[in-house]
C-alpha positions, 0 to 999 in steps of 0.5 A: 830333204833338208832346206837351207837357211837364209842368207843375210842381206848385202846392205843395211836396209832392202831385201837380200840380192840372192847371194849372200848373208847379213851384213858385214858385221854379221860375218864374224863370230864375235859380232853383236846382233842387230837390234831386234834379232833373237839370240841362240836360236834353235828350233825343235821339229821332231826329227831333230833342230834347225839351229840358226847359226847367224844368231850365235855370237861365239863359237862356244855357244854354237858347239854347245848347242850342237852337242845338245843333239839327241841320239838318233836325230838329225840337227842342222846348223844353218847360216853358220857364221865362218863355218871353215873356222868351226870345223877346224876348231872341232873336226872330230865333232863337225862337218860340212854338210855336203849340200847345195843351198837354193834360194827363190827370190819371191819378188821375182816368182810368178805363179804357174798352173798347179802341176798335179791334181792333188789338193794342197792345204794346211795340216789340221790335226792329228790324222793329218800328223800321223799322215805326215809321219807315213809319207816321212817314213816311206821317204826314208825320213825321221819321224816327228811326234804328232803332238810336236807337229800339231803344236808348231803348226798352231804358231806362226814360225812354222807352216805344214802343207800336205798334198791329198789325193781327190777322191780318196783323201789320201796324204801323199805328200808334205812340205814344211816352211820356217819364216825366219822373220817369226822365229828370230826377227830376221832382218831380211825377211826370209824364209826356208823349206824343209822336209819336202816328202812325196810318197813314192807310191803316189799315183799323182805326177807333180806332187813335189812341185805343186807343194813347193809353189804353194809354199812359196805362194803362202810365204809371198802372201805374208810379204816374205822376200825369199824362200831357201832350201838345201839339197844333197849335191847329188839328188839330181831329181830334186835339184831338177825340180827346184830349178824348174820352180825358179830357185837358183844356187847361193853360196851358203853352207850349213853344218852337221854333228858326226853321228851314225845317222850322218856318217855317210855324208862325211866318211866318203863314198862307199866302193862302186859295187855298194852303190850298185846294190839293189834297195833289198841288199842295200838296207842291209848294208847300210844297217851293218855299216851303221853298227860297225859290221864289216860289209864285203860286196860279193856280187852286187848283181846278186845282192850278196854280201859277206858280213862280219863282226868280232871274228865271225862272218855270215853270207847273205843274199838280200834277206836270205842268209846261211841262217836258212837251210836249204830244207827250209828254202825248199819248203817255200819254194814249192807252193804245193810243199808250202800248202801241206806243211801249213795244213798239217800246223792247223792253218787255213789254206784255199782249196785246190791242188795240182793241174792235171790237164784233163776234165778235172780241172775244168770240174774244179773250175765248175765246183768253186767258180773262180780260180788262181792258176800259178806255178808250182815253183816261181817268184815275182807273180811270173806266170800267175793268172787271176780270176779265172772262170771259163773253161778256155781261160783256163787252159790259157792260163795253165799254158802260161803257168807251164811256161814258167814251171812244168807243175802248175797249181790251181787254187779257189779264188778267195776274196780279200786283201792281200796281206804280207807279214814279215816274220824274223826269228818267229816274231812279227816285225811287219805287216803291209797290204799290197794293192794292185797297180792303179792310176788316178785321173787328172782330167786331161791324161789317157789311161795309157799315159797315166800308166806309163807315168805311174810306172816311171814313178814306180821305177824311180821310187824302188831303183828299178825293181817295180814297173807297170808292164804294158802288156795284154795283162794290163790291157784286160784289166783295164778292159775288164773295168769297162775302160779302154787304154785311150779313155781319159779318166775324169779327175779323181777317178781310180782305175786298177790296171793290173790283177795282181798285187806283186810290187814287181809289176807295179803293186803298192804296200801299205803298213798295217802292222799296228792294226793286225789282229792277234789271230793273224799274228799267231798264224804267221809265227806258226807258219814261220815255225812250221816252215822251221825258217828264221826270216819269211814273207808270209802272204795271206787273204784277208777279209780285214787285217783287224779281223781273225779270218785268213787264209795262207797263200804262200811263204817267200824265203827272201822277203823284200825288207826295203818294201816295209818302212817304217817298221824296223825290218833291217834292224831285227834281221841284222839283230838276227845275224849278230845280236850283240850288235843289237840296241835298246829300243829308241823312243818314237820321236827318234826312230 
């Protein structure tokens, strides 16, 4: 989310009215700056720069500043004077950002009770800075150099707030504030809000509003007059949040440079069928368009695209493409075949085999103690029962699995973390630990309501792809932990509500690529080569991602690339399809 800028006061003294700009002498590009106001002010934020347009006295100097934008960055010019003139003079370079500016009058603002159980505090150290970057990545925003964030936080211009889960201490949200009085001597005593981001997998409600109010109260305590922000015109959820806090829309515009990152903002909306793509197809289409690769949506509901470049075309369905052979696909489709190929390649798999429907099944259960029962063919966790320990449970679990596939697989339940490794062109691109859906108590809501709220957040964050079913499986998991659906969880208490970590049933995914043990990397590459598949998502169970021990559970021929931010899954996939469009690696701060 980008912020908006300050708008000037209507008179020579007194606070801003809430409508518009500095006094009339600030309106013209050739005007002189008021005494005490710094000239040509540009702030480095790591993901890009804030260019304070009202501090520039000529169009030439302002355009020169905007031309200094680095590749892969997102600069924004707020409060430009005569923005229509600036765009008319350089239409090939500049465009008006299609965002609305909102303002909160701090003199009229009244604090409200916290909207979330999250703990909001200021950024403290490098660990916090890395956590902020992780939240940026999950929200699809550019990351910033942690050293730059810490340097900014040490001064008086920037304020970085983070929201952490009680109990776990995990950072799930962040917001940045800029004090205009400290930045350039703003006579209006204005401030602005930037980069409000909440992890879409956060299990607490109201985190964004809590952060917004905390920042407003921080600036009110400094004696500032207002907080401005800018938000894309169609971001209805964010606009609703800001209006609840008390922000009102003001007639202030912002400028940006025409670059590949901003392209979707100035070329107009894509066709309607493009808009209907799910996140797993959309991430590929967006990356292709960014490179100048043609994109035709063949079937939006199916996620099927035709991509073309330099006289060559290829059809994809999400991350499945014509490069994956029917044989390779069938090897992944049947979990029994996947097991045989993995074993022949020297990979470890759980003890197991096909369900027979007779006493042999019960004997195997008695031998290993606990089972996972799954359809031999299927996806998205359908028909899987985890943790079967009794013969009666086994009969029911087999019956459930057979309702999805006549062939059923029994496997020993191996303890460990559920690890997904994405391999593209026989190289590991991303690795993430998948965790079953869970909720965190707020001291007032019952388990049922916490699950419903978390399910809504997961659905909103994934375009409807992830929801927590309110079914017998969820209720059984809650009972197994000694809780009832109507129990009120204390603040900070975490409760797991699903057995499996499948994302389609509300599971969450946490990037561990940087800490993956070399033995796990080797095993994943070996599996992809044994299956002879160019793109795959391999599921392992591991005691520790930083250790070598593992068992391979299954292989997915169509892994969801949108689940692995900040890793460049879509980039590497398009590299595979059209290697001639691959770019040189970019530096950390521009990713």
